[in-house]
PDB file of N, CA, C and O in Angstrom:
ATOM      1  N   MET A   1      22.966 -17.825   5.119  1.00  0.00           N
ATOM      2  CA  MET A   1      22.611 -16.722   6.008  1.00  0.00           C
ATOM      3  C   MET A   1      22.779 -15.397   5.267  1.00  0.00           C
ATOM      4  O   MET A   1      23.789 -15.164   4.602  1.00  0.00           O
ATOM      5  N   THR A   2      21.793 -14.555   5.393  1.00  0.00           N
ATOM      6  CA  THR A   2      21.821 -13.256   4.723  1.00  0.00           C
ATOM      7  C   THR A   2      22.536 -12.235   5.609  1.00  0.00           C
ATOM      8  O   THR A   2      22.299 -12.162   6.814  1.00  0.00           O
ATOM      9  N   THR A   3      23.411 -11.454   4.988  1.00  0.00           N
ATOM     10  CA  THR A   3      24.154 -10.448   5.751  1.00  0.00           C
ATOM     11  C   THR A   3      23.398  -9.124   5.766  1.00  0.00           C
ATOM     12  O   THR A   3      22.448  -8.922   5.010  1.00  0.00           O
ATOM     13  N   GLN A   4      23.835  -8.243   6.632  1.00  0.00           N
ATOM     14  CA  GLN A   4      23.208  -6.920   6.729  1.00  0.00           C
ATOM     15  C   GLN A   4      23.285  -6.206   5.380  1.00  0.00           C
ATOM     16  O   GLN A   4      22.317  -5.578   4.950  1.00  0.00           O
ATOM     17  N   GLY A   5      24.419  -6.302   4.727  1.00  0.00           N
ATOM     18  CA  GLY A   5      24.580  -5.655   3.422  1.00  0.00           C
ATOM     19  C   GLY A   5      23.621  -6.192   2.379  1.00  0.00           C
ATOM     20  O   GLY A   5      23.109  -5.438   1.552  1.00  0.00           O
ATOM     21  N   GLN A   6      23.374  -7.495   2.414  1.00  0.00           N
ATOM     22  CA  GLN A   6      22.435  -8.085   1.460  1.00  0.00           C
ATOM     23  C   GLN A   6      21.007  -7.616   1.724  1.00  0.00           C
ATOM     24  O   GLN A   6      20.251  -7.347   0.791  1.00  0.00           O
ATOM     25  N   PHE A   7      20.640  -7.521   3.014  1.00  0.00           N
ATOM     26  CA  PHE A   7      19.316  -6.986   3.349  1.00  0.00           C
ATOM     27  C   PHE A   7      19.193  -5.546   2.858  1.00  0.00           C
ATOM     28  O   PHE A   7      18.187  -5.174   2.255  1.00  0.00           O
ATOM     29  N   GLU A   8      20.224  -4.735   3.121  1.00  0.00           N
ATOM     30  CA  GLU A   8      20.185  -3.327   2.714  1.00  0.00           C
ATOM     31  C   GLU A   8      20.048  -3.190   1.203  1.00  0.00           C
ATOM     32  O   GLU A   8      19.255  -2.382   0.720  1.00  0.00           O
ATOM     33  N   ASP A   9      20.819  -3.977   0.457  1.00  0.00           N
ATOM     34  CA  ASP A   9      20.747  -3.906  -1.009  1.00  0.00           C
ATOM     35  C   ASP A   9      19.365  -4.292  -1.520  1.00  0.00           C
ATOM     36  O   ASP A   9      18.809  -3.618  -2.387  1.00  0.00           O
ATOM     37  N   ALA A  10      18.813  -5.373  -0.984  1.00  0.00           N
ATOM     38  CA  ALA A  10      17.493  -5.833  -1.425  1.00  0.00           C
ATOM     39  C   ALA A  10      16.407  -4.820  -1.068  1.00  0.00           C
ATOM     40  O   ALA A  10      15.510  -4.553  -1.868  1.00  0.00           O
ATOM     41  N   ILE A  11      16.495  -4.261   0.130  1.00  0.00           N
ATOM     42  CA  ILE A  11      15.490  -3.275   0.552  1.00  0.00           C
ATOM     43  C   ILE A  11      15.627  -1.998  -0.263  1.00  0.00           C
ATOM     44  O   ILE A  11      14.618  -1.419  -0.668  1.00  0.00           O
ATOM     45  N   ASP A  12      16.847  -1.547  -0.512  1.00  0.00           N
ATOM     46  CA  ASP A  12      17.048  -0.338  -1.324  1.00  0.00           C
ATOM     47  C   ASP A  12      16.445  -0.507  -2.721  1.00  0.00           C
ATOM     48  O   ASP A  12      15.847   0.421  -3.267  1.00  0.00           O
ATOM     49  N   GLU A  13      16.610  -1.694  -3.285  1.00  0.00           N
ATOM     50  CA  GLU A  13      16.039  -1.971  -4.607  1.00  0.00           C
ATOM     51  C   GLU A  13      14.504  -1.939  -4.552  1.00  0.00           C
ATOM     52  O   GLU A  13      13.857  -1.399  -5.449  1.00  0.00           O
ATOM     53  N   ALA A  14      13.937  -2.514  -3.504  1.00  0.00           N
ATOM     54  CA  ALA A  14      12.480  -2.521  -3.354  1.00  0.00           C
ATOM     55  C   ALA A  14      11.946  -1.109  -3.123  1.00  0.00           C
ATOM     56  O   ALA A  14      10.892  -0.753  -3.651  1.00  0.00           O
ATOM     57  N   VAL A  15      12.664  -0.303  -2.340  1.00  0.00           N
ATOM     58  CA  VAL A  15      12.252   1.084  -2.100  1.00  0.00           C
ATOM     59  C   VAL A  15      12.296   1.874  -3.406  1.00  0.00           C
ATOM     60  O   VAL A  15      11.383   2.647  -3.696  1.00  0.00           O
ATOM     61  N   ALA A  16      13.353   1.683  -4.192  1.00  0.00           N
ATOM     62  CA  ALA A  16      13.504   2.412  -5.458  1.00  0.00           C
ATOM     63  C   ALA A  16      12.348   2.123  -6.415  1.00  0.00           C
ATOM     64  O   ALA A  16      11.962   2.988  -7.201  1.00  0.00           O
ATOM     65  N   SER A  17      11.796   0.911  -6.349  1.00  0.00           N
ATOM     66  CA  SER A  17      10.672   0.570  -7.224  1.00  0.00           C
ATOM     67  C   SER A  17       9.317   0.724  -6.522  1.00  0.00           C
ATOM     68  O   SER A  17       8.281   0.338  -7.063  1.00  0.00           O
ATOM     69  N   ALA A  18       9.341   1.293  -5.311  1.00  0.00           N
ATOM     70  CA  ALA A  18       8.126   1.526  -4.517  1.00  0.00           C
ATOM     71  C   ALA A  18       7.345   0.232  -4.292  1.00  0.00           C
ATOM     72  O   ALA A  18       6.114   0.231  -4.300  1.00  0.00           O
ATOM     73  N   ASP A  19       8.068  -0.865  -4.093  1.00  0.00           N
ATOM     74  CA  ASP A  19       7.451  -2.163  -3.814  1.00  0.00           C
ATOM     75  C   ASP A  19       7.353  -2.318  -2.295  1.00  0.00           C
ATOM     76  O   ASP A  19       8.138  -3.038  -1.678  1.00  0.00           O
ATOM     77  N   TRP A  20       6.366  -1.623  -1.702  1.00  0.00           N
ATOM     78  CA  TRP A  20       6.254  -1.552  -0.235  1.00  0.00           C
ATOM     79  C   TRP A  20       5.947  -2.890   0.423  1.00  0.00           C
ATOM     80  O   TRP A  20       6.456  -3.146   1.514  1.00  0.00           O
ATOM     81  N   PRO A  21       5.137  -3.760  -0.188  1.00  0.00           N
ATOM     82  CA  PRO A  21       4.965  -5.072   0.436  1.00  0.00           C
ATOM     83  C   PRO A  21       6.292  -5.837   0.530  1.00  0.00           C
ATOM     84  O   PRO A  21       6.552  -6.510   1.528  1.00  0.00           O
ATOM     85  N   ARG A  22       7.122  -5.732  -0.500  1.00  0.00           N
ATOM     86  CA  ARG A  22       8.437  -6.393  -0.491  1.00  0.00           C
ATOM     87  C   ARG A  22       9.340  -5.781   0.569  1.00  0.00           C
ATOM     88  O   ARG A  22      10.057  -6.503   1.263  1.00  0.00           O
ATOM     89  N   VAL A  23       9.313  -4.451   0.704  1.00  0.00           N
ATOM     90  CA  VAL A  23      10.121  -3.782   1.732  1.00  0.00           C
ATOM     91  C   VAL A  23       9.726  -4.314   3.109  1.00  0.00           C
ATOM     92  O   VAL A  23      10.588  -4.605   3.937  1.00  0.00           O
ATOM     93  N   GLN A  24       8.437  -4.437   3.345  1.00  0.00           N
ATOM     94  CA  GLN A  24       7.970  -4.917   4.650  1.00  0.00           C
ATOM     95  C   GLN A  24       8.421  -6.354   4.911  1.00  0.00           C
ATOM     96  O   GLN A  24       8.861  -6.674   6.015  1.00  0.00           O
ATOM     97  N   VAL A  25       8.314  -7.212   3.910  1.00  0.00           N
ATOM     98  CA  VAL A  25       8.734  -8.606   4.069  1.00  0.00           C
ATOM     99  C   VAL A  25      10.230  -8.675   4.365  1.00  0.00           C
ATOM    100  O   VAL A  25      10.652  -9.388   5.275  1.00  0.00           O
ATOM    101  N   LEU A  26      11.026  -7.940   3.602  1.00  0.00           N
ATOM    102  CA  LEU A  26      12.475  -7.954   3.805  1.00  0.00           C
ATOM    103  C   LEU A  26      12.852  -7.411   5.181  1.00  0.00           C
ATOM    104  O   LEU A  26      13.718  -7.965   5.858  1.00  0.00           O
ATOM    105  N   ALA A  27      12.201  -6.330   5.589  1.00  0.00           N
ATOM    106  CA  ALA A  27      12.483  -5.762   6.909  1.00  0.00           C
ATOM    107  C   ALA A  27      12.106  -6.742   8.012  1.00  0.00           C
ATOM    108  O   ALA A  27      12.826  -6.865   9.003  1.00  0.00           O
ATOM    109  N   ASP A  28      10.992  -7.434   7.852  1.00  0.00           N
ATOM    110  CA  ASP A  28      10.589  -8.446   8.835  1.00  0.00           C
ATOM    111  C   ASP A  28      11.602  -9.589   8.898  1.00  0.00           C
ATOM    112  O   ASP A  28      11.933 -10.073   9.981  1.00  0.00           O
ATOM    113  N   GLU A  29      12.091 -10.015   7.734  1.00  0.00           N
ATOM    114  CA  GLU A  29      13.110 -11.075   7.710  1.00  0.00           C
ATOM    115  C   GLU A  29      14.393 -10.610   8.398  1.00  0.00           C
ATOM    116  O   GLU A  29      15.021 -11.365   9.141  1.00  0.00           O
ATOM    117  N   TRP A  30      14.769  -9.371   8.142  1.00  0.00           N
ATOM    118  CA  TRP A  30      15.967  -8.801   8.750  1.00  0.00           C
ATOM    119  C   TRP A  30      15.796  -8.744  10.270  1.00  0.00           C
ATOM    120  O   TRP A  30      16.720  -9.063  11.017  1.00  0.00           O
ATOM    121  N   LEU A  31      14.616  -8.338  10.717  1.00  0.00           N
ATOM    122  CA  LEU A  31      14.365  -8.266  12.164  1.00  0.00           C
ATOM    123  C   LEU A  31      14.293  -9.656  12.801  1.00  0.00           C
ATOM    124  O   LEU A  31      14.592  -9.812  13.985  1.00  0.00           O
ATOM    125  N   THR A  32      13.904 -10.648  12.032  1.00  0.00           N
ATOM    126  CA  THR A  32      13.932 -12.016  12.549  1.00  0.00           C
ATOM    127  C   THR A  32      15.382 -12.441  12.798  1.00  0.00           C
ATOM    128  O   THR A  32      15.693 -13.092  13.795  1.00  0.00           O
ATOM    129  N   ALA A  33      16.257 -12.057  11.869  1.00  0.00           N
ATOM    130  CA  ALA A  33      17.674 -12.396  12.013  1.00  0.00           C
ATOM    131  C   ALA A  33      18.348 -11.552  13.088  1.00  0.00           C
ATOM    132  O   ALA A  33      19.219 -12.042  13.807  1.00  0.00           O
ATOM    133  N   ASP A  34      17.949 -10.285  13.202  1.00  0.00           N
ATOM    134  CA  ASP A  34      18.546  -9.371  14.181  1.00  0.00           C
ATOM    135  C   ASP A  34      17.447  -8.460  14.732  1.00  0.00           C
ATOM    136  O   ASP A  34      17.216  -7.378  14.191  1.00  0.00           O
ATOM    137  N   PRO A  35      16.766  -8.885  15.805  1.00  0.00           N
ATOM    138  CA  PRO A  35      15.596  -8.176  16.323  1.00  0.00           C
ATOM    139  C   PRO A  35      15.856  -6.737  16.788  1.00  0.00           C
ATOM    140  O   PRO A  35      14.911  -5.965  16.951  1.00  0.00           O
ATOM    141  N   HIS A  36      17.094  -6.379  16.998  1.00  0.00           N
ATOM    142  CA  HIS A  36      17.391  -5.043  17.524  1.00  0.00           C
ATOM    143  C   HIS A  36      18.035  -4.133  16.484  1.00  0.00           C
ATOM    144  O   HIS A  36      18.635  -3.119  16.842  1.00  0.00           O
ATOM    145  N   GLU A  37      17.922  -4.472  15.219  1.00  0.00           N
ATOM    146  CA  GLU A  37      18.526  -3.670  14.156  1.00  0.00           C
ATOM    147  C   GLU A  37      17.651  -2.444  13.886  1.00  0.00           C
ATOM    148  O   GLU A  37      16.553  -2.582  13.346  1.00  0.00           O
ATOM    149  N   PRO A  38      18.123  -1.243  14.255  1.00  0.00           N
ATOM    150  CA  PRO A  38      17.285  -0.043  14.111  1.00  0.00           C
ATOM    151  C   PRO A  38      16.970   0.305  12.655  1.00  0.00           C
ATOM    152  O   PRO A  38      15.889   0.820  12.367  1.00  0.00           O
ATOM    153  N   GLN A  39      17.888   0.035  11.744  1.00  0.00           N
ATOM    154  CA  GLN A  39      17.634   0.356  10.337  1.00  0.00           C
ATOM    155  C   GLN A  39      16.505  -0.514   9.780  1.00  0.00           C
ATOM    156  O   GLN A  39      15.684  -0.034   8.999  1.00  0.00           O
ATOM    157  N   ALA A  40      16.459  -1.758  10.166  1.00  0.00           N
ATOM    158  CA  ALA A  40      15.383  -2.645   9.725  1.00  0.00           C
ATOM    159  C   ALA A  40      14.043  -2.171  10.276  1.00  0.00           C
ATOM    160  O   ALA A  40      13.027  -2.224   9.583  1.00  0.00           O
ATOM    161  N   GLN A  41      14.043  -1.705  11.530  1.00  0.00           N
ATOM    162  CA  GLN A  41      12.812  -1.183  12.127  1.00  0.00           C
ATOM    163  C   GLN A  41      12.335   0.060  11.384  1.00  0.00           C
ATOM    164  O   GLN A  41      11.134   0.246  11.188  1.00  0.00           O
ATOM    165  N   LEU A  42      13.272   0.910  10.971  1.00  0.00           N
ATOM    166  CA  LEU A  42      12.898   2.107  10.205  1.00  0.00           C
ATOM    167  C   LEU A  42      12.283   1.731   8.861  1.00  0.00           C
ATOM    168  O   LEU A  42      11.276   2.307   8.447  1.00  0.00           O
ATOM    169  N   TYR A  43      12.892   0.765   8.188  1.00  0.00           N
ATOM    170  CA  TYR A  43      12.350   0.329   6.908  1.00  0.00           C
ATOM    171  C   TYR A  43      10.957  -0.282   7.065  1.00  0.00           C
ATOM    172  O   TYR A  43      10.072  -0.034   6.247  1.00  0.00           O
ATOM    173  N   ARG A  44      10.766  -1.076   8.110  1.00  0.00           N
ATOM    174  CA  ARG A  44       9.450  -1.688   8.331  1.00  0.00           C
ATOM    175  C   ARG A  44       8.408  -0.599   8.597  1.00  0.00           C
ATOM    176  O   ARG A  44       7.302  -0.663   8.062  1.00  0.00           O
ATOM    177  N   ASN A  45       8.746   0.394   9.414  1.00  0.00           N
ATOM    178  CA  ASN A  45       7.816   1.491   9.700  1.00  0.00           C
ATOM    179  C   ASN A  45       7.490   2.284   8.439  1.00  0.00           C
ATOM    180  O   ASN A  45       6.338   2.655   8.216  1.00  0.00           O
ATOM    181  N   LEU A  46       8.507   2.544   7.614  1.00  0.00           N
ATOM    182  CA  LEU A  46       8.291   3.260   6.360  1.00  0.00           C
ATOM    183  C   LEU A  46       7.335   2.478   5.458  1.00  0.00           C
ATOM    184  O   LEU A  46       6.403   3.048   4.890  1.00  0.00           O
ATOM    185  N   ALA A  47       7.568   1.186   5.334  1.00  0.00           N
ATOM    186  CA  ALA A  47       6.702   0.356   4.487  1.00  0.00           C
ATOM    187  C   ALA A  47       5.270   0.357   5.011  1.00  0.00           C
ATOM    188  O   ALA A  47       4.325   0.462   4.229  1.00  0.00           O
ATOM    189  N   GLN A  48       5.105   0.242   6.311  1.00  0.00           N
ATOM    190  CA  GLN A  48       3.753   0.234   6.890  1.00  0.00           C
ATOM    191  C   GLN A  48       3.035   1.550   6.642  1.00  0.00           C
ATOM    192  O   GLN A  48       1.842   1.558   6.338  1.00  0.00           O
ATOM    193  N   ARG A  49       3.753   2.669   6.769  1.00  0.00           N
ATOM    194  CA  ARG A  49       3.131   3.977   6.498  1.00  0.00           C
ATOM    195  C   ARG A  49       2.723   4.105   5.038  1.00  0.00           C
ATOM    196  O   ARG A  49       1.632   4.589   4.735  1.00  0.00           O
ATOM    197  N   GLN A  50       3.593   3.675   4.139  1.00  0.00           N
ATOM    198  CA  GLN A  50       3.287   3.774   2.711  1.00  0.00           C
ATOM    199  C   GLN A  50       2.112   2.878   2.334  1.00  0.00           C
ATOM    200  O   GLN A  50       1.253   3.273   1.545  1.00  0.00           O
ATOM    201  N   LEU A  51       2.075   1.680   2.894  1.00  0.00           N
ATOM    202  CA  LEU A  51       0.961   0.776   2.618  1.00  0.00           C
ATOM    203  C   LEU A  51      -0.346   1.325   3.175  1.00  0.00           C
ATOM    204  O   LEU A  51      -1.389   1.201   2.532  1.00  0.00           O
ATOM    205  N   ALA A  52      -0.309   1.921   4.342  1.00  0.00           N
ATOM    206  CA  ALA A  52      -1.517   2.511   4.934  1.00  0.00           C
ATOM    207  C   ALA A  52      -2.001   3.691   4.094  1.00  0.00           C
ATOM    208  O   ALA A  52      -3.201   3.863   3.885  1.00  0.00           O
ATOM    209  N   LYS A  53      -1.060   4.498   3.615  1.00  0.00           N
ATOM    210  CA  LYS A  53      -1.410   5.645   2.782  1.00  0.00           C
ATOM    211  C   LYS A  53      -2.065   5.180   1.482  1.00  0.00           C
ATOM    212  O   LYS A  53      -3.053   5.767   1.039  1.00  0.00           O
ATOM    213  N   THR A  54      -1.525   4.141   0.879  1.00  0.00           N
ATOM    214  CA  THR A  54      -2.080   3.595  -0.353  1.00  0.00           C
ATOM    215  C   THR A  54      -3.477   3.037  -0.110  1.00  0.00           C
ATOM    216  O   THR A  54      -4.385   3.269  -0.908  1.00  0.00           O
ATOM    217  N   ALA A  55      -3.652   2.312   0.974  1.00  0.00           N
ATOM    218  CA  ALA A  55      -4.967   1.734   1.289  1.00  0.00           C
ATOM    219  C   ALA A  55      -5.996   2.830   1.529  1.00  0.00           C
ATOM    220  O   ALA A  55      -7.136   2.709   1.082  1.00  0.00           O
ATOM    221  N   ALA A  56      -5.617   3.893   2.223  1.00  0.00           N
ATOM    222  CA  ALA A  56      -6.547   4.989   2.495  1.00  0.00           C
ATOM    223  C   ALA A  56      -6.946   5.685   1.201  1.00  0.00           C
ATOM    224  O   ALA A  56      -8.111   6.045   1.033  1.00  0.00           O
ATOM    225  N   THR A  57      -6.018   5.878   0.300  1.00  0.00           N
ATOM    226  CA  THR A  57      -6.310   6.518  -0.982  1.00  0.00           C
ATOM    227  C   THR A  57      -7.273   5.666  -1.794  1.00  0.00           C
ATOM    228  O   THR A  57      -8.215   6.191  -2.387  1.00  0.00           O
ATOM    229  N   GLU A  58      -7.052   4.378  -1.826  1.00  0.00           N
ATOM    230  CA  GLU A  58      -7.933   3.498  -2.583  1.00  0.00           C
ATOM    231  C   GLU A  58      -9.345   3.508  -2.020  1.00  0.00           C
ATOM    232  O   GLU A  58     -10.312   3.466  -2.780  1.00  0.00           O
ATOM    233  N   ARG A  59      -9.478   3.562  -0.711  1.00  0.00           N
ATOM    234  CA  ARG A  59     -10.812   3.609  -0.110  1.00  0.00           C
ATOM    235  C   ARG A  59     -11.528   4.897  -0.498  1.00  0.00           C
ATOM    236  O   ARG A  59     -12.724   4.866  -0.787  1.00  0.00           O
ATOM    237  N   ARG A  60     -10.836   6.012  -0.513  1.00  0.00           N
ATOM    238  CA  ARG A  60     -11.473   7.263  -0.906  1.00  0.00           C
ATOM    239  C   ARG A  60     -11.945   7.208  -2.346  1.00  0.00           C
ATOM    240  O   ARG A  60     -13.031   7.695  -2.660  1.00  0.00           O
ATOM    241  N   LEU A  61     -11.148   6.625  -3.222  1.00  0.00           N
ATOM    242  CA  LEU A  61     -11.551   6.531  -4.611  1.00  0.00           C
ATOM    243  C   LEU A  61     -12.790   5.662  -4.771  1.00  0.00           C
ATOM    244  O   LEU A  61     -13.665   5.975  -5.579  1.00  0.00           O
ATOM    245  N   LEU A  62     -12.874   4.596  -4.027  1.00  0.00           N
ATOM    246  CA  LEU A  62     -14.035   3.723  -4.117  1.00  0.00           C
ATOM    247  C   LEU A  62     -15.295   4.401  -3.605  1.00  0.00           C
ATOM    248  O   LEU A  62     -16.364   4.228  -4.190  1.00  0.00           O
ATOM    249  N   THR A  63     -15.196   5.165  -2.532  1.00  0.00           N
ATOM    250  CA  THR A  63     -16.382   5.818  -2.006  1.00  0.00           C
ATOM    251  C   THR A  63     -16.838   6.944  -2.923  1.00  0.00           C
ATOM    252  O   THR A  63     -18.023   7.276  -2.929  1.00  0.00           O
ATOM    253  N   ALA A  64     -15.950   7.535  -3.686  1.00  0.00           N
ATOM    254  CA  ALA A  64     -16.317   8.611  -4.607  1.00  0.00           C
ATOM    255  C   ALA A  64     -17.067   8.082  -5.827  1.00  0.00           C
ATOM    256  O   ALA A  64     -17.746   8.845  -6.515  1.00  0.00           O
ATOM    257  N   VAL A  65     -16.952   6.800  -6.097  1.00  0.00           N
ATOM    258  CA  VAL A  65     -17.588   6.212  -7.268  1.00  0.00           C
ATOM    259  C   VAL A  65     -19.092   6.071  -7.081  1.00  0.00           C
ATOM    260  O   VAL A  65     -19.826   6.128  -8.067  1.00  0.00           O
ATOM    261  N   PHE A  66     -19.571   5.893  -5.885  1.00  0.00           N
ATOM    262  CA  PHE A  66     -20.981   5.641  -5.639  1.00  0.00           C
ATOM    263  C   PHE A  66     -21.742   6.951  -5.452  1.00  0.00           C
ATOM    264  O   PHE A  66     -21.492   7.703  -4.510  1.00  0.00           O
ATOM    265  N   ILE A  67     -22.675   7.209  -6.369  1.00  0.00           N
ATOM    266  CA  ILE A  67     -23.489   8.420  -6.280  1.00  0.00           C
ATOM    267  C   ILE A  67     -24.956   8.044  -6.477  1.00  0.00           C
ATOM    268  O   ILE A  67     -25.272   6.961  -6.970  1.00  0.00           O
ATOM    269  N   ASP A  68     -25.836   8.948  -6.088  1.00  0.00           N
ATOM    270  CA  ASP A  68     -27.262   8.720  -6.260  1.00  0.00           C
ATOM    271  C   ASP A  68     -27.873   9.990  -6.836  1.00  0.00           C
ATOM    272  O   ASP A  68     -27.651  11.081  -6.310  1.00  0.00           O
ATOM    273  N   LEU A  69     -28.636   9.855  -7.905  1.00  0.00           N
ATOM    274  CA  LEU A  69     -29.303  11.001  -8.516  1.00  0.00           C
ATOM    275  C   LEU A  69     -30.772  10.996  -8.118  1.00  0.00           C
ATOM    276  O   LEU A  69     -31.444   9.966  -8.182  1.00  0.00           O
ATOM    277  N   VAL A  70     -31.252  12.144  -7.711  1.00  0.00           N
ATOM    278  CA  VAL A  70     -32.667  12.277  -7.366  1.00  0.00           C
ATOM    279  C   VAL A  70     -33.476  12.195  -8.661  1.00  0.00           C
ATOM    280  O   VAL A  70     -33.133  12.822  -9.663  1.00  0.00           O
ATOM    281  N   ASP A  71     -34.526  11.432  -8.620  1.00  0.00           N
ATOM    282  CA  ASP A  71     -35.413  11.241  -9.774  1.00  0.00           C
ATOM    283  C   ASP A  71     -34.697  10.624 -10.977  1.00  0.00           C
ATOM    284  O   ASP A  71     -35.071  10.895 -12.119  1.00  0.00           O
ATOM    285  N   SER A  72     -33.695   9.818 -10.744  1.00  0.00           N
ATOM    286  CA  SER A  72     -32.959   9.211 -11.858  1.00  0.00           C
ATOM    287  C   SER A  72     -33.837   8.233 -12.646  1.00  0.00           C
ATOM    288  O   SER A  72     -33.636   8.058 -13.848  1.00  0.00           O
ATOM    289  N   THR A  73     -34.796   7.602 -11.991  1.00  0.00           N
ATOM    290  CA  THR A  73     -35.684   6.671 -12.700  1.00  0.00           C
ATOM    291  C   THR A  73     -36.544   7.434 -13.704  1.00  0.00           C
ATOM    292  O   THR A  73     -36.754   6.966 -14.823  1.00  0.00           O
ATOM    293  N   THR A  74     -37.034   8.587 -13.316  1.00  0.00           N
ATOM    294  CA  THR A  74     -37.857   9.406 -14.238  1.00  0.00           C
ATOM    295  C   THR A  74     -37.032   9.845 -15.437  1.00  0.00           C
ATOM    296  O   THR A  74     -37.503   9.789 -16.573  1.00  0.00           O
ATOM    297  N   ILE A  75     -35.815  10.275 -15.191  1.00  0.00           N
ATOM    298  CA  ILE A  75     -34.950  10.713 -16.284  1.00  0.00           C
ATOM    299  C   ILE A  75     -34.657   9.548 -17.215  1.00  0.00           C
ATOM    300  O   ILE A  75     -34.706   9.701 -18.435  1.00  0.00           O
ATOM    301  N   SER A  76     -34.354   8.385 -16.650  1.00  0.00           N
ATOM    302  CA  SER A  76     -34.066   7.202 -17.463  1.00  0.00           C
ATOM    303  C   SER A  76     -35.262   6.814 -18.305  1.00  0.00           C
ATOM    304  O   SER A  76     -35.117   6.474 -19.479  1.00  0.00           O
ATOM    305  N   SER A  77     -36.452   6.864 -17.707  1.00  0.00           N
ATOM    306  CA  SER A  77     -37.664   6.476 -18.432  1.00  0.00           C
ATOM    307  C   SER A  77     -37.923   7.419 -19.587  1.00  0.00           C
ATOM    308  O   SER A  77     -38.341   6.979 -20.658  1.00  0.00           O
ATOM    309  N   SER A  78     -37.685   8.701 -19.395  1.00  0.00           N
ATOM    310  CA  SER A  78     -37.969   9.672 -20.458  1.00  0.00           C
ATOM    311  C   SER A  78     -37.010   9.507 -21.632  1.00  0.00           C
ATOM    312  O   SER A  78     -37.322   9.924 -22.747  1.00  0.00           O
ATOM    313  N   HIS A  79     -35.851   8.906 -21.395  1.00  0.00           N
ATOM    314  CA  HIS A  79     -34.906   8.682 -22.486  1.00  0.00           C
ATOM    315  C   HIS A  79     -34.943   7.249 -23.009  1.00  0.00           C
ATOM    316  O   HIS A  79     -34.176   6.888 -23.902  1.00  0.00           O
ATOM    317  N   GLY A  80     -35.833   6.438 -22.451  1.00  0.00           N
ATOM    318  CA  GLY A  80     -35.990   5.065 -22.898  1.00  0.00           C
ATOM    319  C   GLY A  80     -34.872   4.144 -22.419  1.00  0.00           C
ATOM    320  O   GLY A  80     -34.615   3.115 -23.043  1.00  0.00           O
ATOM    321  N   TRP A  81     -34.209   4.495 -21.329  1.00  0.00           N
ATOM    322  CA  TRP A  81     -33.095   3.661 -20.817  1.00  0.00           C
ATOM    323  C   TRP A  81     -33.593   2.580 -19.864  1.00  0.00           C
ATOM    324  O   TRP A  81     -32.845   1.654 -19.552  1.00  0.00           O
ATOM    325  N   VAL A  82     -34.814   2.673 -19.403  1.00  0.00           N
ATOM    326  CA  VAL A  82     -35.327   1.691 -18.454  1.00  0.00           C
ATOM    327  C   VAL A  82     -36.357   0.831 -19.124  1.00  0.00           C
ATOM    328  O   VAL A  82     -36.917  -0.066 -18.494  1.00  0.00           O
TER     329      VAL A  82
END
């Protein structure tokens, strides 16, 4: 059986390395053992926010990659790229 101190130590280590998926898993395990532990709920919420922020940033980067140039076929043909 994992104690509160062991959960705290493991989560603190995961937070220090910004391993948010691990923080979420550990917090969920802690809440399974003690569903009313407020510190575990805080850690789970923190991990969810960080993961959502990371996912949103990645989506923005992907959408910025796709561009369209007007008359790009003509330009390509004139340089022999097509």
